[in-house]
All heavy atoms as a GROMACS GRO file, in nm:
protein
  593
    1MET      N    1   2.678  -1.572  -1.541
    1MET     CA    2   2.614  -1.450  -1.501
    1MET      C    3   2.475  -1.482  -1.444
    1MET      O    4   2.400  -1.556  -1.500
    1MET     CB    5   2.613  -1.366  -1.632
    1MET     CG    6   2.551  -1.229  -1.607
    1MET     SD    7   2.654  -1.113  -1.528
    1MET     CE    8   2.794  -1.103  -1.653
    2ILE      N    9   2.460  -1.413  -1.316
    2ILE     CA   10   2.321  -1.438  -1.266
    2ILE      C   11   2.245  -1.309  -1.284
    2ILE      O   12   2.291  -1.203  -1.249
    2ILE     CB   13   2.342  -1.477  -1.118
    2ILE    CG1   14   2.401  -1.599  -1.100
    2ILE    CG2   15   2.202  -1.482  -1.049
    2ILE    CD1   16   2.450  -1.641  -0.958
    3LYS      N   17   2.122  -1.321  -1.322
    3LYS     CA   18   2.032  -1.195  -1.339
    3LYS      C   19   1.932  -1.205  -1.232
    3LYS      O   20   1.876  -1.307  -1.201
    3LYS     CB   21   1.963  -1.198  -1.473
    3LYS     CG   22   2.058  -1.183  -1.589
    3LYS     CD   23   1.989  -1.194  -1.725
    3LYS     CE   24   2.090  -1.178  -1.841
    3LYS     NZ   25   2.024  -1.169  -1.966
    4ALA      N   26   1.914  -1.085  -1.167
    4ALA     CA   27   1.804  -1.070  -1.057
    4ALA      C   28   1.730  -0.947  -1.097
    4ALA      O   29   1.760  -0.841  -1.148
    4ALA     CB   30   1.888  -1.063  -0.931
    5ARG      N   31   1.606  -0.966  -1.048
    5ARG     CA   32   1.501  -0.849  -1.048
    5ARG      C   33   1.477  -0.818  -0.903
    5ARG      O   34   1.429  -0.910  -0.841
    5ARG     CB   35   1.395  -0.878  -1.124
    5ARG     CG   36   1.282  -0.761  -1.122
    5ARG     CD   37   1.189  -0.770  -1.236
    5ARG     NE   38   1.251  -0.728  -1.360
    5ARG     CZ   39   1.190  -0.712  -1.470
    5ARG    NH1   40   1.077  -0.755  -1.490
    5ARG    NH2   41   1.255  -0.657  -1.575
    6VAL      N   42   1.493  -0.703  -0.869
    6VAL     CA   43   1.454  -0.650  -0.729
    6VAL      C   44   1.336  -0.554  -0.741
    6VAL      O   45   1.344  -0.458  -0.819
    6VAL     CB   46   1.557  -0.577  -0.667
    6VAL    CG1   47   1.532  -0.528  -0.523
    6VAL    CG2   48   1.686  -0.665  -0.652
    7THR      N   49   1.221  -0.582  -0.682
    7THR     CA   50   1.110  -0.497  -0.682
    7THR      C   51   1.093  -0.440  -0.541
    7THR      O   52   1.085  -0.512  -0.444
    7THR     CB   53   0.975  -0.584  -0.710
    7THR    OG1   54   1.004  -0.647  -0.834
    7THR    CG2   55   0.853  -0.499  -0.719
    8VAL      N   56   1.085  -0.304  -0.537
    8VAL     CA   57   1.075  -0.240  -0.412
    8VAL      C   58   0.935  -0.160  -0.402
    8VAL      O   59   0.895  -0.093  -0.507
    8VAL     CB   60   1.192  -0.130  -0.403
    8VAL    CG1   61   1.173  -0.054  -0.270
    8VAL    CG2   62   1.319  -0.185  -0.400
    9THR      N   63   0.865  -0.178  -0.306
    9THR     CA   64   0.727  -0.114  -0.293
    9THR      C   65   0.719  -0.061  -0.148
    9THR      O   66   0.780  -0.111  -0.049
    9THR     CB   67   0.620  -0.210  -0.319
    9THR    OG1   68   0.622  -0.332  -0.221
    9THR    CG2   69   0.612  -0.273  -0.458
   10LEU      N   70   0.632   0.043  -0.140
   10LEU     CA   71   0.601   0.092  -0.014
   10LEU      C   72   0.534   0.000   0.084
   10LEU      O   73   0.440  -0.075   0.030
   10LEU     CB   74   0.524   0.226  -0.026
   10LEU     CG   75   0.595   0.344  -0.086
   10LEU    CD1   76   0.499   0.461  -0.124
   10LEU    CD2   77   0.707   0.399   0.021
   11LYS      N   78   0.557  -0.008   0.213
   11LYS     CA   79   0.490  -0.086   0.302
   11LYS      C   80   0.347  -0.034   0.323
   11LYS      O   81   0.316   0.080   0.289
   11LYS     CB   82   0.556  -0.075   0.438
   11LYS     CG   83   0.691  -0.144   0.450
   11LYS     CD   84   0.758  -0.138   0.584
   11LYS     CE   85   0.875  -0.224   0.575
   11LYS     NZ   86   0.949  -0.225   0.710
   12ASN      N   87   0.266  -0.125   0.350
   12ASN     CA   88   0.117  -0.096   0.371
   12ASN      C   89   0.110   0.010   0.483
   12ASN      O   90   0.176   0.003   0.584
   12ASN     CB   91   0.033  -0.219   0.409
   12ASN     CG   92   0.012  -0.319   0.294
   12ASN    OD1   93   0.012  -0.274   0.179
   12ASN    ND2   94  -0.012  -0.440   0.318
   13GLY      N   95   0.024   0.102   0.465
   13GLY     CA   96   0.009   0.216   0.566
   13GLY      C   97   0.100   0.337   0.538
   13GLY      O   98   0.076   0.425   0.604
   14VAL      N   99   0.187   0.325   0.446
   14VAL     CA  100   0.287   0.439   0.417
   14VAL      C  101   0.204   0.505   0.304
   14VAL      O  102   0.163   0.463   0.203
   14VAL     CB  103   0.421   0.390   0.367
   14VAL    CG1  104   0.511   0.511   0.329
   14VAL    CG2  105   0.488   0.315   0.480
   15LEU      N  106   0.193   0.640   0.328
   15LEU     CA  107   0.127   0.717   0.224
   15LEU      C  108   0.206   0.730   0.090
   15LEU      O  109   0.332   0.733   0.093
   15LEU     CB  110   0.114   0.864   0.267
   15LEU     CG  111   0.016   0.892   0.401
   15LEU    CD1  112   0.022   1.033   0.442
   15LEU    CD2  113  -0.119   0.849   0.368
   16ASP      N  114   0.133   0.718  -0.015
   16ASP     CA  115   0.191   0.714  -0.146
   16ASP      C  116   0.130   0.820  -0.247
   16ASP      O  117   0.039   0.804  -0.313
   16ASP     CB  118   0.174   0.579  -0.218
   16ASP     CG  119   0.233   0.551  -0.339
   16ASP    OD1  120   0.306   0.641  -0.385
   16ASP    OD2  121   0.217   0.455  -0.404
   17PRO      N  122   0.186   0.954  -0.224
   17PRO     CA  123   0.124   1.059  -0.306
   17PRO      C  124   0.141   1.041  -0.459
   17PRO      O  125   0.054   1.077  -0.534
   17PRO     CB  126   0.197   1.186  -0.262
   17PRO     CG  127   0.315   1.130  -0.182
   17PRO     CD  128   0.294   0.990  -0.136
   18GLN      N  129   0.254   0.981  -0.496
   18GLN     CA  130   0.265   0.959  -0.641
   18GLN      C  131   0.154   0.862  -0.696
   18GLN      O  132   0.104   0.883  -0.791
   18GLN     CB  133   0.406   0.908  -0.679
   18GLN     CG  134   0.434   0.899  -0.820
   18GLN     CD  135   0.590   0.856  -0.847
   18GLN    OE1  136   0.662   0.841  -0.764
   18GLN    NE2  137   0.614   0.858  -0.973
   19GLY      N  138   0.148   0.754  -0.611
   19GLY     CA  139   0.031   0.658  -0.658
   19GLY      C  140  -0.108   0.718  -0.662
   19GLY      O  141  -0.189   0.687  -0.748
   20LYS      N  142  -0.128   0.798  -0.568
   20LYS     CA  143  -0.257   0.871  -0.567
   20LYS      C  144  -0.273   0.962  -0.682
   20LYS      O  145  -0.377   0.972  -0.752
   20LYS     CB  146  -0.268   0.961  -0.433
   20LYS     CG  147  -0.404   0.984  -0.387
   20LYS     CD  148  -0.480   0.870  -0.358
   20LYS     CE  149  -0.610   0.890  -0.289
   20LYS     NZ  150  -0.704   0.785  -0.284
   21ALA      N  151  -0.167   1.030  -0.723
   21ALA     CA  152  -0.169   1.116  -0.839
   21ALA      C  153  -0.189   1.034  -0.966
   21ALA      O  154  -0.262   1.080  -1.054
   21ALA     CB  155  -0.032   1.203  -0.861
   22ILE      N  156  -0.127   0.927  -0.980
   22ILE     CA  157  -0.145   0.834  -1.098
   22ILE      C  158  -0.294   0.788  -1.103
   22ILE      O  159  -0.350   0.781  -1.205
   22ILE     CB  160  -0.048   0.725  -1.086
   22ILE    CG1  161   0.092   0.769  -1.107
   22ILE    CG2  162  -0.084   0.611  -1.183
   22ILE    CD1  163   0.212   0.662  -1.068
   23GLU      N  164  -0.337   0.751  -0.989
   23GLU     CA  165  -0.476   0.705  -0.975
   23GLU      C  166  -0.576   0.815  -1.029
   23GLU      O  167  -0.658   0.782  -1.103
   23GLU     CB  168  -0.510   0.668  -0.832
   23GLU     CG  169  -0.654   0.619  -0.806
   23GLU     CD  170  -0.672   0.584  -0.660
   23GLU    OE1  171  -0.577   0.531  -0.592
   23GLU    OE2  172  -0.791   0.608  -0.603
   24GLY      N  173  -0.557   0.940  -0.984
   24GLY     CA  174  -0.638   1.052  -1.033
   24GLY      C  175  -0.621   1.069  -1.176
   24GLY      O  176  -0.720   1.094  -1.258
   25ALA      N  177  -0.492   1.065  -1.226
   25ALA     CA  178  -0.473   1.091  -1.368
   25ALA      C  179  -0.530   0.980  -1.459
   25ALA      O  180  -0.591   1.004  -1.565
   25ALA     CB  181  -0.321   1.094  -1.389
   26LEU      N  182  -0.532   0.852  -1.413
   26LEU     CA  183  -0.598   0.742  -1.481
   26LEU      C  184  -0.745   0.777  -1.495
   26LEU      O  185  -0.804   0.751  -1.612
   26LEU     CB  186  -0.563   0.613  -1.422
   26LEU     CG  187  -0.430   0.569  -1.438
   26LEU    CD1  188  -0.402   0.443  -1.348
   26LEU    CD2  189  -0.393   0.533  -1.580
   27GLY      N  190  -0.808   0.818  -1.381
   27GLY     CA  191  -0.948   0.854  -1.381
   27GLY      C  192  -0.979   0.957  -1.490
   27GLY      O  193  -1.082   0.966  -1.564
   28ALA      N  194  -0.892   1.062  -1.487
   28ALA     CA  195  -0.910   1.184  -1.576
   28ALA      C  196  -0.890   1.143  -1.722
   28ALA      O  197  -0.951   1.212  -1.812
   28ALA     CB  198  -0.810   1.292  -1.546
   29LEU      N  199  -0.817   1.038  -1.749
   29LEU     CA  200  -0.789   0.987  -1.885
   29LEU      C  201  -0.909   0.898  -1.923
   29LEU      O  202  -0.906   0.840  -2.040
   29LEU     CB  203  -0.656   0.908  -1.895
   29LEU     CG  204  -0.544   1.009  -1.885
   29LEU    CD1  205  -0.415   0.924  -1.870
   29LEU    CD2  206  -0.534   1.103  -2.000
   30GLY      N  207  -1.013   0.878  -1.833
   30GLY     CA  208  -1.121   0.790  -1.870
   30GLY      C  209  -1.113   0.649  -1.831
   30GLY      O  210  -1.197   0.564  -1.872
   31PHE      N  211  -1.014   0.613  -1.770
   31PHE     CA  212  -1.000   0.464  -1.712
   31PHE      C  213  -1.083   0.448  -1.585
   31PHE      O  214  -1.040   0.494  -1.472
   31PHE     CB  215  -0.855   0.436  -1.684
   31PHE     CG  216  -0.774   0.425  -1.809
   31PHE    CD1  217  -0.692   0.520  -1.841
   31PHE    CD2  218  -0.784   0.322  -1.904
   31PHE    CE1  219  -0.616   0.524  -1.968
   31PHE    CE2  220  -0.710   0.313  -2.019
   31PHE     CZ  221  -0.625   0.414  -2.042
   32GLU      N  222  -1.198   0.401  -1.592
   32GLU     CA  223  -1.297   0.394  -1.486
   32GLU      C  224  -1.264   0.273  -1.401
   32GLU      O  225  -1.222   0.176  -1.445
   32GLU     CB  226  -1.438   0.397  -1.536
   32GLU     CG  227  -1.476   0.516  -1.606
   32GLU     CD  228  -1.616   0.515  -1.653
   32GLU    OE1  229  -1.701   0.441  -1.606
   32GLU    OE2  230  -1.654   0.602  -1.747
   33GLY      N  231  -1.297   0.284  -1.273
   33GLY     CA  232  -1.282   0.168  -1.181
   33GLY      C  233  -1.149   0.139  -1.131
   33GLY      O  234  -1.124   0.032  -1.073
   34VAL      N  235  -1.054   0.226  -1.167
   34VAL     CA  236  -0.915   0.205  -1.109
   34VAL      C  237  -0.912   0.262  -0.973
   34VAL      O  238  -0.950   0.379  -0.942
   34VAL     CB  239  -0.813   0.275  -1.202
   34VAL    CG1  240  -0.676   0.258  -1.144
   34VAL    CG2  241  -0.819   0.217  -1.347
   35GLY      N  242  -0.858   0.198  -0.873
   35GLY     CA  243  -0.847   0.232  -0.739
   35GLY      C  244  -0.729   0.168  -0.663
   35GLY      O  245  -0.669   0.077  -0.714
   36HIS      N  246  -0.685   0.242  -0.577
   36HIS     CA  247  -0.566   0.199  -0.488
   36HIS      C  248  -0.446   0.170  -0.569
   36HIS      O  249  -0.388   0.055  -0.563
   36HIS     CB  250  -0.614   0.098  -0.394
   36HIS     CG  251  -0.515   0.072  -0.287
   36HIS    ND1  252  -0.512   0.160  -0.178
   36HIS    CD2  253  -0.425  -0.030  -0.267
   36HIS    CE1  254  -0.428   0.105  -0.095
   36HIS    NE2  255  -0.378   0.008  -0.139
   37VAL      N  256  -0.394   0.269  -0.641
   37VAL     CA  257  -0.274   0.262  -0.717
   37VAL      C  258  -0.150   0.285  -0.621
   37VAL      O  259  -0.155   0.384  -0.541
   37VAL     CB  260  -0.267   0.350  -0.836
   37VAL    CG1  261  -0.127   0.346  -0.906
   37VAL    CG2  262  -0.383   0.324  -0.935
   38ARG      N  263  -0.060   0.198  -0.628
   38ARG     CA  264   0.068   0.218  -0.561
   38ARG      C  265   0.181   0.209  -0.642
   38ARG      O  266   0.181   0.123  -0.744
   38ARG     CB  267   0.080   0.097  -0.443
   38ARG     CG  268  -0.030   0.085  -0.351
   38ARG     CD  269  -0.035   0.171  -0.240
   38ARG     NE  270   0.071   0.134  -0.147
   38ARG     CZ  271   0.094   0.209  -0.037
   38ARG    NH1  272   0.050   0.317  -0.024
   38ARG    NH2  273   0.208   0.176   0.047
   39GLN      N  274   0.278   0.295  -0.639
   39GLN     CA  275   0.398   0.297  -0.720
   39GLN      C  276   0.512   0.229  -0.658
   39GLN      O  277   0.528   0.212  -0.534
   39GLN     CB  278   0.433   0.439  -0.780
   39GLN     CG  279   0.475   0.530  -0.667
   39GLN     CD  280   0.615   0.534  -0.630
   39GLN    OE1  281   0.698   0.502  -0.722
   39GLN    NE2  282   0.645   0.556  -0.507
   40GLY      N  283   0.617   0.180  -0.727
   40GLY     CA  284   0.725   0.121  -0.679
   40GLY      C  285   0.858   0.134  -0.772
   40GLY      O  286   0.845   0.214  -0.863
   41LYS      N  287   0.953   0.057  -0.743
   41LYS     CA  288   1.079   0.066  -0.828
   41LYS      C  289   1.121  -0.067  -0.869
   41LYS      O  290   1.084  -0.168  -0.787
   41LYS     CB  291   1.193   0.131  -0.763
   41LYS     CG  292   1.165   0.275  -0.702
   41LYS     CD  293   1.282   0.325  -0.620
   41LYS     CE  294   1.263   0.271  -0.478
   41LYS     NZ  295   1.360   0.341  -0.375
   42VAL      N  296   1.171  -0.090  -0.981
   42VAL     CA  297   1.238  -0.225  -1.023
   42VAL      C  298   1.367  -0.200  -1.054
   42VAL      O  299   1.416  -0.110  -1.136
   42VAL     CB  300   1.141  -0.279  -1.140
   42VAL    CG1  301   1.214  -0.407  -1.190
   42VAL    CG2  302   1.004  -0.298  -1.104
   43PHE      N  303   1.459  -0.279  -1.007
   43PHE     CA  304   1.600  -0.282  -1.049
   43PHE      C  305   1.634  -0.424  -1.102
   43PHE      O  306   1.619  -0.535  -1.052
   43PHE     CB  307   1.683  -0.274  -0.924
   43PHE     CG  308   1.662  -0.142  -0.852
   43PHE    CD1  309   1.588  -0.146  -0.737
   43PHE    CD2  310   1.739  -0.015  -0.882
   43PHE    CE1  311   1.542  -0.017  -0.664
   43PHE    CE2  312   1.702   0.091  -0.817
   43PHE     CZ  313   1.618   0.093  -0.705
   44ASP      N  314   1.702  -0.413  -1.222
   44ASP     CA  315   1.757  -0.542  -1.287
   44ASP      C  316   1.904  -0.545  -1.261
   44ASP      O  317   1.970  -0.437  -1.313
   44ASP     CB  318   1.721  -0.541  -1.435
   44ASP     CG  319   1.568  -0.573  -1.459
   44ASP    OD1  320   1.514  -0.645  -1.385
   44ASP    OD2  321   1.514  -0.523  -1.553
   45VAL      N  322   1.964  -0.639  -1.207
   45VAL     CA  323   2.104  -0.646  -1.169
   45VAL      C  324   2.153  -0.772  -1.223
   45VAL      O  325   2.090  -0.887  -1.209
   45VAL     CB  326   2.099  -0.639  -1.018
   45VAL    CG1  327   2.247  -0.648  -0.972
   45VAL    CG2  328   2.043  -0.526  -0.947
   46GLU      N  329   2.273  -0.767  -1.275
   46GLU     CA  330   2.347  -0.887  -1.319
   46GLU      C  331   2.474  -0.892  -1.242
   46GLU      O  332   2.548  -0.797  -1.213
   46GLU     CB  333   2.390  -0.865  -1.467
   46GLU     CG  334   2.283  -0.869  -1.559
   46GLU     CD  335   2.320  -0.865  -1.709
   46GLU    OE1  336   2.446  -0.847  -1.735
   46GLU    OE2  337   2.234  -0.861  -1.804
   47ILE      N  338   2.507  -1.021  -1.191
   47ILE     CA  339   2.618  -1.041  -1.094
   47ILE      C  340   2.703  -1.158  -1.164
   47ILE      O  341   2.638  -1.256  -1.199
   47ILE     CB  342   2.565  -1.089  -0.958
   47ILE    CG1  343   2.491  -0.973  -0.898
   47ILE    CG2  344   2.686  -1.128  -0.874
   47ILE    CD1  345   2.440  -0.995  -0.758
   48GLU      N  346   2.820  -1.137  -1.163
   48GLU     CA  347   2.917  -1.242  -1.221
   48GLU      C  348   2.916  -1.355  -1.126
   48GLU      O  349   2.906  -1.348  -1.004
   48GLU     CB  350   3.049  -1.184  -1.248
   48GLU     CG  351   3.065  -1.074  -1.360
   48GLU     CD  352   3.198  -1.032  -1.385
   48GLU    OE1  353   3.295  -1.078  -1.325
   48GLU    OE2  354   3.219  -0.936  -1.454
   49GLY      N  355   2.941  -1.475  -1.190
   49GLY     CA  356   2.941  -1.592  -1.112
   49GLY      C  357   2.826  -1.696  -1.133
   49GLY      O  358   2.732  -1.658  -1.214
   50THR      N  359   2.824  -1.799  -1.059
   50THR     CA  360   2.716  -1.908  -1.070
   50THR      C  361   2.661  -1.938  -0.943
   50THR      O  362   2.558  -2.018  -0.941
   50THR     CB  363   2.772  -2.030  -1.158
   50THR    OG1  364   2.885  -2.082  -1.079
   50THR    CG2  365   2.810  -2.007  -1.290
   51ASP      N  366   2.710  -1.886  -0.836
   51ASP     CA  367   2.657  -1.924  -0.711
   51ASP      C  368   2.543  -1.846  -0.666
   51ASP      O  369   2.544  -1.720  -0.633
   51ASP     CB  370   2.768  -1.899  -0.597
   51ASP     CG  371   2.731  -1.944  -0.460
   51ASP    OD1  372   2.608  -1.971  -0.425
   51ASP    OD2  373   2.830  -1.965  -0.376
   52LYS      N  374   2.422  -1.896  -0.680
   52LYS     CA  375   2.294  -1.817  -0.659
   52LYS      C  376   2.270  -1.790  -0.519
   52LYS      O  377   2.222  -1.681  -0.495
   52LYS     CB  378   2.171  -1.899  -0.716
   52LYS     CG  379   2.164  -1.904  -0.858
   52LYS     CD  380   2.026  -1.963  -0.918
   52LYS     CE  381   2.020  -1.951  -1.045
   52LYS     NZ  382   1.891  -1.984  -1.117
   53ALA      N  383   2.317  -1.863  -0.423
   53ALA     CA  384   2.302  -1.838  -0.277
   53ALA      C  385   2.382  -1.719  -0.254
   53ALA      O  386   2.346  -1.629  -0.175
   53ALA     CB  387   2.347  -1.957  -0.211
   54LYS      N  388   2.510  -1.710  -0.297
   54LYS     CA  389   2.596  -1.592  -0.276
   54LYS      C  390   2.531  -1.458  -0.326
   54LYS      O  391   2.533  -1.356  -0.277
   54LYS     CB  392   2.733  -1.622  -0.313
   54LYS     CG  393   2.830  -1.499  -0.297
   54LYS     CD  394   2.968  -1.520  -0.343
   54LYS     CE  395   3.065  -1.409  -0.313
   54LYS     NZ  396   3.008  -1.273  -0.335
   55ALA      N  397   2.479  -1.485  -0.466
   55ALA     CA  398   2.421  -1.376  -0.536
   55ALA      C  399   2.302  -1.320  -0.461
   55ALA      O  400   2.297  -1.198  -0.445
   55ALA     CB  401   2.390  -1.405  -0.678
   56GLU      N  402   2.220  -1.399  -0.409
   56GLU     CA  403   2.109  -1.349  -0.336
   56GLU      C  404   2.144  -1.283  -0.212
   56GLU      O  405   2.089  -1.180  -0.179
   56GLU     CB  406   2.012  -1.474  -0.306
   56GLU     CG  407   1.884  -1.426  -0.233
   56GLU     CD  408   1.788  -1.534  -0.221
   56GLU    OE1  409   1.815  -1.660  -0.244
   56GLU    OE2  410   1.668  -1.511  -0.199
   57GLY      N  411   2.243  -1.335  -0.141
   57GLY     CA  412   2.292  -1.271  -0.028
   57GLY      C  413   2.353  -1.133  -0.053
   57GLY      O  414   2.326  -1.040   0.025
   58ASP      N  415   2.420  -1.119  -0.164
   58ASP     CA  416   2.475  -0.995  -0.205
   58ASP      C  417   2.375  -0.902  -0.241
   58ASP      O  418   2.364  -0.778  -0.191
   58ASP     CB  419   2.578  -1.008  -0.311
   58ASP     CG  420   2.707  -1.073  -0.288
   58ASP    OD1  421   2.733  -1.090  -0.157
   58ASP    OD2  422   2.782  -1.115  -0.372
   59ILE      N  423   2.272  -0.945  -0.306
   59ILE     CA  424   2.158  -0.865  -0.346
   59ILE      C  425   2.080  -0.819  -0.223
   59ILE      O  426   2.048  -0.699  -0.215
   59ILE     CB  427   2.074  -0.918  -0.456
   59ILE    CG1  428   2.147  -0.930  -0.576
   59ILE    CG2  429   1.942  -0.842  -0.484
   59ILE    CD1  430   2.088  -1.019  -0.684
   60LYS      N  431   2.058  -0.896  -0.129
   60LYS     CA  432   1.985  -0.860  -0.008
   60LYS      C  433   2.066  -0.750   0.064
   60LYS      O  434   2.016  -0.654   0.118
   60LYS     CB  435   1.975  -0.974   0.089
   60LYS     CG  436   1.866  -1.078   0.051
   60LYS     CD  437   1.852  -1.186   0.156
   60LYS     CE  438   1.739  -1.273   0.101
   60LYS     NZ  439   1.719  -1.400   0.204
   61ALA      N  440   2.203  -0.758   0.071
   61ALA     CA  441   2.278  -0.651   0.128
   61ALA      C  442   2.276  -0.522   0.052
   61ALA      O  443   2.270  -0.423   0.114
   61ALA     CB  444   2.440  -0.698   0.131
   62MET      N  445   2.264  -0.528  -0.087
   62MET     CA  446   2.248  -0.406  -0.157
   62MET      C  447   2.111  -0.343  -0.133
   62MET      O  448   2.117  -0.220  -0.122
   62MET     CB  449   2.248  -0.443  -0.313
   62MET     CG  450   2.382  -0.496  -0.371
   62MET     SD  451   2.355  -0.544  -0.540
   62MET     CE  452   2.503  -0.655  -0.568
   63CYS      N  453   2.008  -0.428  -0.105
   63CYS     CA  454   1.878  -0.379  -0.079
   63CYS      C  455   1.877  -0.299   0.060
   63CYS      O  456   1.833  -0.188   0.074
   63CYS     CB  457   1.780  -0.484  -0.084
   63CYS     SG  458   1.738  -0.545  -0.240
   64GLU      N  459   1.942  -0.369   0.159
   64GLU     CA  460   1.941  -0.319   0.290
   64GLU      C  461   2.032  -0.200   0.297
   64GLU      O  462   1.995  -0.104   0.386
   64GLU     CB  463   2.011  -0.426   0.386
   64GLU     CG  464   1.919  -0.541   0.397
   64GLU     CD  465   1.788  -0.525   0.477
   64GLU    OE1  466   1.788  -0.446   0.570
   64GLU    OE2  467   1.690  -0.596   0.444
   65LYS      N  468   2.137  -0.177   0.221
   65LYS     CA  469   2.232  -0.068   0.228
   65LYS      C  470   2.191   0.060   0.132
   65LYS      O  471   2.223   0.173   0.157
   65LYS     CB  472   2.373  -0.114   0.201
   65LYS     CG  473   2.420  -0.202   0.304
   65LYS     CD  474   2.555  -0.245   0.269
   65LYS     CE  475   2.626  -0.325   0.380
   65LYS     NZ  476   2.759  -0.374   0.359
   66LEU      N  477   2.115   0.008   0.018
   66LEU     CA  478   2.104   0.126  -0.088
   66LEU      C  479   1.973   0.116  -0.160
   66LEU      O  480   1.905   0.229  -0.177
   66LEU     CB  481   2.222   0.118  -0.188
   66LEU     CG  482   2.207   0.219  -0.309
   66LEU    CD1  483   2.244   0.361  -0.257
   66LEU    CD2  484   2.315   0.183  -0.402
   67LEU      N  485   1.933   0.014  -0.204
   67LEU     CA  486   1.825   0.006  -0.297
   67LEU      C  487   1.684   0.030  -0.238
   67LEU      O  488   1.587   0.071  -0.313
   67LEU     CB  489   1.818  -0.129  -0.375
   67LEU     CG  490   1.953  -0.158  -0.458
   67LEU    CD1  491   1.927  -0.296  -0.530
   67LEU    CD2  492   1.968  -0.054  -0.561
   68ALA      N  493   1.668  -0.006  -0.119
   68ALA     CA  494   1.545   0.007  -0.052
   68ALA      C  495   1.556   0.083   0.092
   68ALA      O  496   1.658   0.053   0.164
   68ALA     CB  497   1.478  -0.128  -0.019
   69ASN      N  498   1.465   0.163   0.118
   69ASN     CA  499   1.464   0.221   0.260
   69ASN      C  500   1.371   0.128   0.342
   69ASN      O  501   1.245   0.141   0.331
   69ASN     CB  502   1.399   0.364   0.245
   69ASN     CG  503   1.384   0.424   0.384
   69ASN    OD1  504   1.396   0.362   0.494
   69ASN    ND2  505   1.349   0.564   0.381
   70THR      N  506   1.430   0.046   0.413
   70THR     CA  507   1.355  -0.071   0.479
   70THR      C  508   1.270  -0.017   0.587
   70THR      O  509   1.193  -0.098   0.643
   70THR     CB  510   1.452  -0.173   0.528
   70THR    OG1  511   1.553  -0.120   0.615
   70THR    CG2  512   1.530  -0.241   0.410
   71VAL      N  513   1.274   0.114   0.627
   71VAL     CA  514   1.193   0.160   0.720
   71VAL      C  515   1.043   0.182   0.662
   71VAL      O  516   0.945   0.149   0.721
   71VAL     CB  517   1.227   0.302   0.774
   71VAL    CG1  518   1.135   0.362   0.873
   71VAL    CG2  519   1.364   0.286   0.851
   72ILE      N  520   1.038   0.213   0.537
   72ILE     CA  521   0.912   0.238   0.476
   72ILE      C  522   0.886   0.150   0.357
   72ILE      O  523   0.776   0.160   0.294
   72ILE     CB  524   0.884   0.381   0.440
   72ILE    CG1  525   0.997   0.422   0.340
   72ILE    CG2  526   0.897   0.466   0.560
   72ILE    CD1  527   0.965   0.573   0.262
   73GLU      N  528   0.976   0.078   0.310
   73GLU     CA  529   0.967  -0.001   0.187
   73GLU      C  530   1.003  -0.158   0.215
   73GLU      O  531   1.082  -0.192   0.300
   73GLU     CB  532   1.071   0.040   0.083
   73GLU     CG  533   1.033   0.187   0.043
   73GLU     CD  534   1.145   0.240  -0.073
   73GLU    OE1  535   1.261   0.214  -0.050
   73GLU    OE2  536   1.101   0.308  -0.160
   74ASN      N  537   0.922  -0.235   0.128
   74ASN     CA  538   0.951  -0.386   0.140
   74ASN      C  539   1.015  -0.405   0.002
   74ASN      O  540   1.012  -0.324  -0.104
   74ASN     CB  541   0.822  -0.468   0.128
   74ASN     CG  542   0.751  -0.451   0.262
   74ASN    OD1  543   0.814  -0.460   0.362
   74ASN    ND2  544   0.619  -0.435   0.248
   75TYR      N  545   1.090  -0.522  -0.007
   75TYR     CA  546   1.158  -0.566  -0.134
   75TYR      C  547   1.141  -0.707  -0.164
   75TYR      O  548   1.140  -0.781  -0.073
   75TYR     CB  549   1.306  -0.505  -0.157
   75TYR     CG  550   1.394  -0.568  -0.047
   75TYR    CD1  551   1.457  -0.698  -0.073
   75TYR    CD2  552   1.425  -0.515   0.075
   75TYR    CE1  553   1.544  -0.753   0.028
   75TYR    CE2  554   1.506  -0.571   0.172
   75TYR     CZ  555   1.565  -0.686   0.138
   75TYR     OH  556   1.648  -0.744   0.218
   76THR      N  557   1.133  -0.747  -0.287
   76THR     CA  558   1.144  -0.893  -0.320
   76THR      C  559   1.260  -0.914  -0.436
   76THR      O  560   1.287  -0.820  -0.505
   76THR     CB  561   1.014  -0.939  -0.386
   76THR    OG1  562   0.980  -0.861  -0.499
   76THR    CG2  563   0.896  -0.931  -0.277
   77ILE      N  564   1.313  -1.033  -0.420
   77ILE     CA  565   1.422  -1.064  -0.514
   77ILE      C  566   1.387  -1.189  -0.588
   77ILE      O  567   1.332  -1.284  -0.537
   77ILE     CB  568   1.548  -1.075  -0.443
   77ILE    CG1  569   1.588  -0.972  -0.354
   77ILE    CG2  570   1.654  -1.132  -0.529
   77ILE    CD1  571   1.700  -0.987  -0.260
   78SER      N  572   1.393  -1.190  -0.724
   78SER     CA  573   1.380  -1.307  -0.808
   78SER      C  574   1.512  -1.314  -0.903
   78SER      O  575   1.545  -1.228  -0.946
   78SER     CB  576   1.252  -1.296  -0.895
   78SER     OG  577   1.263  -1.192  -0.985
   79LEU      N  578   1.554  -1.449  -0.882
   79LEU     CA  579   1.687  -1.474  -0.956
   79LEU      C  580   1.648  -1.565  -1.089
   79LEU      O  581   1.546  -1.634  -1.082
   79LEU     CB  582   1.779  -1.565  -0.879
   79LEU     CG  583   1.833  -1.493  -0.751
   79LEU    CD1  584   1.912  -1.592  -0.668
   79LEU    CD2  585   1.909  -1.362  -0.775
   80ASP      N  586   1.723  -1.535  -1.194
   80ASP     CA  587   1.708  -1.614  -1.328
   80ASP      C  588   1.825  -1.709  -1.321
   80ASP      O  589   1.926  -1.686  -1.284
   80ASP     CB  590   1.712  -1.525  -1.432
   80ASP     CG  591   1.578  -1.445  -1.454
   80ASP    OD1  592   1.475  -1.486  -1.398
   80ASP    OD2  593   1.569  -1.345  -1.528
   0.00000   0.00000   0.00000
């Protein structure tokens, strides 16, 4: 079994209203000095087999087709 973590974040320059709201809420809660909060998504995926190269290729295809909107988001993959 191969375990992977996919982290999806907005590309630089793409507005992030949720991150801005979190930034404001943190300030309202008394956390001073917090700035430029960006939000993202994390997917933990398990794939049967032992071929890491194939698993990484499959996960890249998953990102391109479903997990990330590659027009406005970047993604990174880490395999265990």
